[in-house]
N, C-alpha and C positions, 0 to 999 in steps of 0.2 A: 086517127093518129091525135091529130085539134083537140077533138072533141074527149075524146077520152082525154087528155092533161087539163083542161078547161071542168069537165067535173069531177077528178083529183083533187083537183087548186079548190072548188067550190067543195067537196066536202071537207078539207082540210080547216079553211075557212070557219064554215057552218060551225066545224064539231068547235075551234078554239074560241069561237065566239059562245058555246054550249058555255064552254069550262068557265069563262071567265065572269060572263053573267051571275052561275053557281055562285063562286066565289064572290064577288060582289053582293050577291042577294046576302048572304054567311056572315057578309062584313054589315049588310047595313044593318042586321040582325043584332047584332051585339050591342051589350045595356053599357050605355057610358057610365063613368062614376059621377055620381051624384057632386054638386059643390062644395059641400059639409062633410064629404066624406076624403079626410086628410089623405095623401098620398106619402107611403111610408119611407122611408131613406133608407136608403140602399149605405152599408158601414165598409165603403173602401181603401181602411186603415191609410188613407195617403194623407200624412202632416200638412198640415198650414202653408209652409214652406215648399212642398212637393206643388201644392197645388197652386201657387203663385209662378212657380217654375213653369207647368203645364199652363197657366193663363195665356203667360210674357210670350210664350211657345207662341199660342196659339193667335194672339192680336200680332205678333208681326208678322205670321203664314197669311192672316186678311189683309196686314197693309200690305207687303208682297202681292196677292190678288186686287187687288184696288189700285195702286201701280199701271201694272199690265192695261186693268182696261183700260186707265186714264187715257190716251191716245189713239188705239183703234173705235171707241164707242164714240155713235153719231145720236145718240141721245142723251137729251141733257138729265134725263133725270136717272138713268146708270152712274152719266158725270157726277152730277149730286151726290149720289151716295157711297160712291165711291169715293170721292170728297170726307167728307161726311168718313164713312169711317177712317180714312188715315187719319187727320185729324181729332177726333174722338178715343179710336184706338195707342195713340200716339202718346198725349193723355196718359191714359191709363196705366200704360208700361212706366210711364215715369213714378206716376201714382205708384204702382206696386213694387218697384225697382227699390222708391224711397223705404219703401214698407220691410223692404228685405233686408236694408244696410240701415233701420233702427231696428228690427228685433232679430237678428240675427245679423250683425257684422258684414253683411256681402250686397 
């Protein structure tokens, strides 16, 4: 019974490897976009004001995530990254809020 389970497990692993390998080969064969080719912009219908609202929310979430990692991390690199995110995105939020106030009275 043990040999049967090991054989089945081996077959499953080999099968998964074959499928993954095939997919990776196809990914590697795709052509990249030449640097000179402009990437078309998607029309979202989003207003400038909505963009600012969404970016402020996004920055606030990044700050919360960064604050949560400051104490538990023991890696200086992560601590420095989180501190940098908090500082820069706090300033960017202030800038975007000032624009909203100037442009939209909000």
